[in-house]
N, C-alpha and C positions, 0 to 999 in steps of 0.2 A: 725167098729168105728175107728176114728182117735183121737189122744190125742195131745194137744198143751201145752207145758211147757215153761215158760219164767223165767229166773233168772235175777233179776234186780240188777245191780250194785254189784253183787257178795255177796249180803247180805244173801241169802239162801245157806247153806252149802250142800254138796253132799248128806249127810244122809237125810236131809229134802226133797231134790228132789226125792231121792229113795222112801221115804215114800209117796210122792204125786203120784208117778207112781203106787205104790202098791194099793193105794186107788182107783185109776182110773181102774186098772185091776179088783179089787174086784167088783166095781160098774158094770163094763161091764159083768162080769160073772153072777152077780145077775140078770141082765136084759137080759140074753141070747145073749150077743154080744161078739165079739172077736176083740181085738185091732189089727188093720191092720198096723198102723204106729204111732210112737211117734215123733212129731216135737219139736225141742228144740232150743232156742237161748237166748242170753243175750244182749238185747237191750231195750231201753226205749219204752214204749207203749203210752206215752203222747205227744211226739214231732212229729209234722206233717212232719218235714223234714227228719226224720229218716226212712229209708226204711227197713222194717222187711221182709226179703226174706223168712224165714221159716214160718212166719205168712201168707205170700202171698201163699206159697205152700200148707199150711194146708187148707186155705179157698178155694183155687182153686180145691183141691181134692173134696170138697163138690160141687162146681159149675160144675165140670166135671162128677159128678155122681159116682165117685170111692168110695165114702163113704157117708153114710146118717146121721152120727152123728159126731159132733166134741165136744169132752169133754175137759174142762179146769178145773184147780183146783179151781180157784176163778175168779169172773168177772174182777177184776182189773188186773189179769194175762193175760186176753184176750185183752183188749183195755182200754186205759185211756183217750180217746179223747171225751168222753161224749156220750149222748144218740143219737146225730145225726149220728155219725159214727157207733155205735152199731145197731141203728135202721135200717139203710140202709143195714147192713150186714144181719140182721134177715129177712128183706124183701126178700133178695135174697135166703136165706135158705128156707123160707116158699114157695117161688115160685117153688122150687125143692123138696118140701115135705121133707126137711131135718131139723135138729134141732141142737140147741146149748145147751150144758149141763154144769152146774157148779156143780161139785161133792160135794165140801165142803159146799155149800150153799143150796143144794137140789133143784136147779132150772132146769127147762126143758122148753125150748121155745115151744116145741110141745105140752105142757100141760098147756098153759095159763100163762107162766111166763114172758111174754114180759114186762109188766108194772114194775115188780120188777127188771128185767134186766136194764130197762131205769133208774130207781132210783139209782141202785147200780153203774151204769156206770157214772152218774153225780157225785155221791159221790166220785168215784175213780178219776174223773177229778179234783175236788176241792182238794182232798188229794194230788194229784201230784203237784198242784200249791202251796199248803202249804209247802210241803217238799222242793220244789225249793226255796221258800222264806226263809225258816229256814236255808237251806244250805248256801244261799247267805249271809244272815245276819251273820252267824257264820264265814264265810270266811272273810267278811269285817271287823268284830271285831278283828279277829286274825291279819289281815294285819295292822290295826290301832295300834295294840300293838307291831308291829315290827316283825311279823312272815311272812315268805316268801310266804305262800300259798301252793297249792298242786303241784304235778308233781316232776320230777327229776331235781335236780340242774344242771345248765349248766356245760359244760366241764371246768375243772380246779377247780371246787368247790365241796364240799360235805356238807351234812347236818346231824349232829348227830341225832340219833333217838329221835323223839318227841320233838325236840328243836325248830323247826321252824326257825333256824338260818343257815347261811352258813359260811363256812370257807375254806381256801385253801386245795385242795386235794393233798396229798403228792406225788402222782404219776403223776398227770396231770398239776399241777400248773406251772411247768417250761415251758412246751409247750404253755400253755395259755398265760403266760406272754411274751414269745417270740413273739407270734401272736400280742399281744397288742403293744409291742414296735415297731414292723414293721409298724403297722397302724399309730402310733403316729409320726413315721418318714416320714409320707406322702406317704407310699407305698400303692398301690392299693390292693384291696382284691384279685385280680387275681395274682399279684406278690407275695403277702403274702402266698396264697395257694400253689403256685408253689415252693416257697422257703421252706415251711414246708415239702412238699413232698420230695424235694431234700435232706433235712436233715434227712429224715427217720421218721418224726413225723406222727402219725396216730390219728384218732378220737377215741372216746371212744369205738366205735363198731369195730375198727380196719380198717376202710375204709380210703382212701386217702382224703385229704382236697380239697374242691372246693370253688370258690369265694362265692357261696351262703352260704355254711356252715360257712365261716369266717365272713361274714356280719351278719348272724343271731345270731351267738354267741356274737360278739362284741357289737351289738345293744340291747342285752337283759339287762334290768336294773339290773337283778340279777348278771350280770358280774361285776358290781361295788358295790355289796352288798346292792342294793336298792330294796325295795318292789315294785314289778311290778303291774301295772294296765293296763288291755287291754280292749278296747272298742269292744263290741259285735255287729255284724251287724244284721239288721232287714230286713224283707221282705217289700213289698210295703204297707202292712197293719200295720206295726209296730211290728209284732211278731218277737221274737228273733230267729236267726238262729245259728247253731252250727259252726259259722265262726267268727273269731276275726280279727281285723284290726292291721296290722303292728306287731312290736315286743314288744309293750307295752311302757308305760310311767312310770316314777317313781312316787310313791304315795307321796302326800304332806299332812301334818297335817293342822289343822285349821288356823295356822298362816303362812302357806306357806313353812315350812321347810320340806326337804326331809326325809322320814321315812326309816331308815336303818334296815337291818335284819342280820347284820354280816359284815364280812370282805370279800370284793370281790377281784378279780384279779387286777382290776384297781380302782383308786379313782373316786368318782363322777365327779370331774373336768376333769380327763382324759377321762371318758366315754362321757361327753358332747362334748369334742373336737373330739374324734373318730367319733361320730355320725355326726357332722358337716362336717368333712373331707369326709366321705362316701357320704353324701348327696350332697356335692359339685361336686362329680364326677358321679352322677347318673342322668340319663335322666328319669324323672318321666313319660314321655309319653310312653316310651318303656321299662322301668325297666331294662336298661342295662347301662353299664359304658360309660361315655363320655371321649374322649381323652383329655390329658392334653393340656392346652392352649399353643400355640407356636407363635402366631402372635398378634400384638398389637391391630389391628383394628377390629378383628372379633367381631361382635355384636355392634360396635359403628359406623362404616362407613355406610352411606346411599347413594344410587344412586341419583344423581342430574339431570339426564336426564329428560326432560319434554315430555309429550305426544304430545305437539305441534311439537317437533322434530321428532315424529314418523309419522307426516302427518295427525293426527286426528284433529288438530286445537283447541284442548281443553286447551292446556297449563297447564295441571295438572302434578305436579312432580311425578316421579316414587316412590321415597322414599323406594325402596326395599333394603334389606340388601346386603352387599357385602362380599363375602367369598374369602379366599386365595386359589389360585391354580396356580401352575407353576410359582411362583415368582411374581405373579400379583394379585391384588384385582379385582374381576369381579362382576358385578351385578347378583345376583341370579335369579331375575325375568327374565333377558335375557337368562340365562342358562336353566331355567326350563320351561318357557312359550314361548320362541321364540322372534324373532326380531319384530314380528307384535305387540307385547305388549309393549316392550321396546327395543330400540337399544342398551341400556346398556352403562356403563362406565367401562373403563379398565385403571389401573394405576400401575406403578411399586411399589411393596410392600416395598422394602427397602427405597425408596425415600420418600414415604408418611409417613411411620412409623417414620423415623428420624425427619421429619418436625413436625409431630404431637407431638412427645415427647418434642421437643424444645418449641413448642407452649404452652404445659402444664406448663413447668417450668416458661416460661415468664409470663403466666397468673397468676400463684400463686404468683410470685414475685411482680406483680403489685398490688396485693390486699392489702388493709389496714389491719393491724394486728387485729383490732377490727371489721372488716367487718363480717356481719352475714354469708356471703358465706364461710368464713374460718371456722366458727363454724360448719356450716352444713357439709362442706367437712370433717372436723375432725370427726364429729359424724359418717358419713358414713364409714370412714376409720377404726374407732374403731370397728364398727360392723363387719368389715371383719377380723381385727386382733384379736379380742376377741370374737370369735363365742360362747364360752361357756356362756358368760353373755347374749348374744342375745337370745340363746336358753332358758335360764332361764326366761328371760323377756317374751318371747313368751308363754312359758308354764304358767307363772303366769297370763298373760292376758287371756289365755283360761280358766284357773280356775276361774278367776273373772267373765268372761262372763257366765260360766256355773252356778255359784252361783246366779247371777242376774236372770238367766232363772228359776232356782229352786224357787226363791222367788216369781216370777210372777205366777208360777204354784200353789204354796201354797196359794197365794191370791185368785186365781180362785177357787181352791177347797174349800176354806173357805167362801169367800164372794158370789161367783156366784153359786156354786153347792152344798154348805153345806155338804161336805163330812167329815168334822171333827169338833170337838168342839173347843172352844176358847182356852182352856188350851193346847191342843195338837198343835194348830196352833202357839201359842206364843212360845212353846218349840222348835218347828222345825224352826220357823223364827229366833229365837235368835241364833241358831247354824249357820244358813246361814249368818246372819249379822256378826258373828265372822269371818267366812271365807272371806267375802267381805272386812272387815277391814284389815285382815291379808294380803290378796293379794294386796290391795291398798298400804299398808306399804311396801311390798316387791318391788312393781314397783317404788315407790318413792325412795327407797334405791338404786335400780339399776340405776335410772336416776341420782341420786346424785353422785354415784360412777363414772359414765361416765363423768359427768360434771367436776369432779376433775382431770381427766386424762390430763397430760401435753402435749397435741397435739397442736403445733403451726405451723405457716407458714413455719418456718425454719425446723422444724422436718418433715413436709410433703415433702419438697424438699430433705432432707437427705434420707427420705424413698424411694423417686423415684430413687436416685442414687444407693441405696443398693438393690433395688427390683429386683426380677427375673421377667420373662415375665408374669406369672399369676398375680403377685402383681401389675405390671405396668398396666395391663389391668384393674384391679380393681380400682387403683388410677385414671385412666383416666375416668372410668365410674362414679366414685364418683363426679368428677368435671363437668359432663355433664348433661344436661336436657334430656327430653324424645326424642327429635329429634336427639340427637347425633351429628355426624359430617357429613354434606352433601358434597359429592365429585362431583363437577361440571365437565361436559365433556370438553375435550380439544377442542380448536378451529379447529384443523386439526391434521392430523398425523404428528408426529415430533414436535409438538408445545413445545417451550421451555419456556413458561410462568412459573414463579415460582409456585411451587405446592401450596404454602400457599395462593396464589391469587385465587386458585380454590376450596378452602375449606371454608365452612360456619360452624362455631362452635356454638352450642347451649349450651353456658356455663351456669352453675348453677347460678341463680340470686335470 
């Protein structure tokens, strides 16, 4: 006989487990059996995505004929996925003339106990769902009260026992603050990690710092003393997986205010800025850093060569992006797909950048102070210079959309499916209406704050003069429409036509 023991979430102490083993041994002796092997693990029996290797080995021993009896302490210690999973397993056991025994419940599948096994396995499945719901409700309530949740606090912080709060760690705070200051100074996560290692700083486990470790730490809401909320991924059927997205977002109350759980290494305002700075250097397609901008036209210049010039007779513009290489801007379509697709455009980088910069200044100077274009240009520039406010606005909008979606679901559950009574519906709906009103007020306040910002035509020109290359690129993009700047090909090699005559600007209108 084989025995299978499962310790769930550490709730059973070792004395209890030893008692279960003794009961199984006594049952085996009373039935003239000998315990061949005891399989033990500490994993959930209700989650389909959790692979229980010891469970697989225990059942495989029955399948292979190495044992004819598998004993468990209780049905819910064997499997909590319901009668479907347990029934299929019992079918395999019956096919091999083996049996499943529940010692504490006195059940034996070889003596007609299958129906009871099915009922108990369904009850175990419902119990697992109830436990998960109670745990989630408790965690959500604690977070709403300003408690951080479970797990170990991030590097630089500690949590006093049973407080649910965070505070600076006396031994780690200095290093964590040094990390934050470098990121706020626009250092990359790679440079920050290298500098920390050069200065002899180590992580909590004593390891050296990596860019990933720096990014993960700095983007945790707890790093700023904010209660974190993470979204859990689901499979194609909507069932939850043991995988969460990103580093989490800060929890907000019903009026849209961030819920704090103590003092972090950085302030919430610093945290939002760090997150935006990291995102601005991250290519989401490949999840790795992008090099810092060095050239004005990257992303704005477009190839003006036509397909008619390629001999196809279609006269369609290429419109491909132009990239900087060897002191020149070149059509990327020509570089990647060959001259049969586009013969391309090539122009000296310094010449065109200088002309485009002057064209931007002249364009802004020619605008009326009250021109709507100035207002829109200012709004775009503020979005770049005040990323924290834009992140807050984006999060508030997401919270508003989620509240509207929850209201629609409540209405379906009440009016269409009849899943709840009128009192419960009104109670839940009132809560969501409060969230919607709070988020709408937050968005209005952010818009009003942006409208009061003193950004004028003159300040935009001053910003251009004082800007570095990444800022000039952003200012240029703020003033352009979707088509950007189209660079027409030269008439011939050595053509001295002024470069501005070969440029078509899609100015914002």
